[in-house]
C-alpha positions in Angstrom: -151.7 -15.6 -201.7 -154.7 -16.2 -199.2 -155.5 -19.1 -197.7 -159.0 -19.8 -199.5 -157.0 -19.2 -202.7 -154.5 -21.7 -201.8 -157.4 -24.3 -200.7 -159.5 -23.8 -204.1 -156.5 -24.8 -205.8 -155.5 -27.3 -203.9 -159.1 -28.5 -204.7 -159.1 -28.0 -207.8 -155.5 -29.6 -208.8 -156.6 -33.0 -206.3 -159.6 -33.5 -208.5 -157.5 -32.9 -211.6 -155.0 -35.4 -210.6 -157.7 -37.9 -209.6 -159.5 -37.5 -212.7 -156.0 -38.3 -214.9 -155.1 -41.2 -212.2 -158.3 -42.8 -213.2 -157.8 -42.5 -217.0 -154.0 -43.5 -216.9 -154.2 -47.3 -217.3 -156.2 -46.8 -220.3 -154.0 -48.0 -223.3 -152.7 -45.1 -225.3 -154.8 -42.5 -223.3 -152.1 -43.2 -220.2 -149.3 -41.1 -222.3 -151.5 -38.3 -222.7 -152.9 -38.0 -219.2 -149.1 -38.4 -218.4 -148.4 -35.2 -220.2 -150.9 -33.4 -219.3 -150.4 -34.2 -215.2 -146.7 -33.0 -216.2 -147.2 -29.9 -218.3 -150.9 -29.4 -218.3 -152.2 -29.1 -214.9 -151.2 -25.8 -214.2 -152.5 -23.9 -216.9 -155.6 -25.8 -216.7 -156.3 -24.7 -213.0 -154.6 -21.3 -213.6 -157.3 -20.6 -216.6 -160.0 -22.1 -214.9 -159.7 -19.8 -211.4 -159.3 -16.9 -213.8 -162.2 -17.7 -215.4 -164.3 -18.3 -212.6 -162.6 -14.7 -210.5 -161.1 -16.8 -208.1 -157.6 -15.9 -209.1 -155.8 -12.5 -210.3 -152.0 -13.0 -211.1 -150.1 -10.1 -210.3 -146.8 -11.1 -210.4 -144.6 -13.7 -211.7 -144.0 -15.3 -208.1 -147.9 -15.8 -208.1 -148.2 -17.7 -211.5 -144.8 -19.6 -209.9 -145.9 -20.6 -206.9 -149.7 -21.6 -208.0 -148.1 -23.6 -211.0 -145.9 -25.7 -208.6 -148.6 -26.1 -205.8 -150.7 -27.4 -208.6 -148.5 -29.8 -210.3 -147.0 -31.3 -206.6 -151.1 -31.7 -205.2 -152.1 -33.0 -209.0 -148.9 -35.7 -208.5 -149.6 -37.2 -205.4 -153.7 -37.6 -205.8 -152.5 -38.9 -209.9 -150.3 -41.4 -208.0 -152.6 -42.7 -205.5 -155.6 -43.5 -207.9 -153.0 -44.8 -210.4 -151.8 -47.4 -207.9 -155.4 -48.2 -206.8 -156.7 -48.7 -210.4 -153.9 -50.9 -211.2 -153.9 -52.9 -208.1 -157.8 -53.1 -208.7 -157.3 -54.3 -212.5 -154.4 -56.8 -211.4 -155.4 -58.4 -208.8 -159.2 -58.3 -209.7 -158.7 -58.7 -213.3 -155.2 -60.3 -214.1 -155.1 -57.6 -216.3 -152.0 -54.9 -216.3 -151.6 -52.3 -219.1 -148.0 -51.9 -217.7 -146.3 -54.7 -216.6 -143.3 -53.0 -214.9 -145.6 -50.6 -213.1 -148.0 -53.4 -212.0 -145.1 -55.5 -210.2 -143.6 -52.4 -208.9 -146.5 -50.9 -207.3 -147.7 -54.8 -205.9 -143.7 -55.8 -205.0 -142.2 -52.6 -203.8 -142.4 -51.6 -200.0 -144.6 -48.6 -199.2 -141.6 -46.5 -198.3 -139.8 -46.9 -201.5 -143.3 -46.1 -203.3 -143.8 -42.9 -201.0 -140.5 -41.7 -201.8 -140.8 -42.2 -205.8 -144.3 -40.5 -205.2 -142.7 -37.4 -203.4 -140.0 -37.8 -206.5 -142.4 -37.2 -209.0 -144.2 -34.5 -207.2 -141.2 -32.6 -207.4 -140.9 -33.2 -211.0 -144.0 -32.3 -211.4 -144.2 -29.0 -209.1 -141.0 -27.9 -211.2 -142.6 -28.3 -214.6 -145.8 -26.9 -213.6 -144.3 -24.0 -212.2 -142.3 -23.2 -215.5 -145.7 -23.8 -217.4 -147.6 -21.7 -214.5 -144.7 -18.7 -215.7 -145.2 -19.2 -219.4 -148.8 -19.1 -219.0 -148.7 -15.8 -217.1 -146.7 -14.3 -219.7 -149.0 -15.8 -222.6 -151.9 -14.2 -220.4 -150.6 -10.8 -220.1 -149.4 -10.9 -224.2 -153.3 -11.2 -224.8 -154.7 -8.9 -222.4 -152.2 -6.3 -224.2 -152.7 -7.2 -227.5 -156.6 -7.1 -226.7 -156.2 -3.6 -225.1 -154.4 -2.6 -227.9 -157.0 -3.6 -230.5 -159.2 -1.8 -228.3 -157.4 1.1 -227.2 -157.5 2.3 -231.1 -161.2 2.0 -232.2 
């Protein structure tokens, strides 16, 4: 993987994490955003980059590294955006969609929040590495089926 590809993956995952983090405090939408963050950010980023022509998956190692990088970076911006939105909602509008998380964000020391964010980042990196691995095999399966169908015609 070259630097330009890593930069593209990082920027795309940061934008995705920011969008998910801003939408997460909405009731009933937050769980969907968290599910997309945990399992869907790597396939979304990989499919977008493949369709744009910037990513060519040749090995499983590339797919696992792409998934892990996407998951970790998306989680970091998701957590930062979510914390900022929750503090604004709590302090400015006296509204807390999740009382436990709002209390933790407002009352915990910064080092504890940082540790928690990094722990969740590693969890997201692991789950998205698996999702990237699965995406690689699904894309190859679709390519093989397509080639077999058009080979016979």
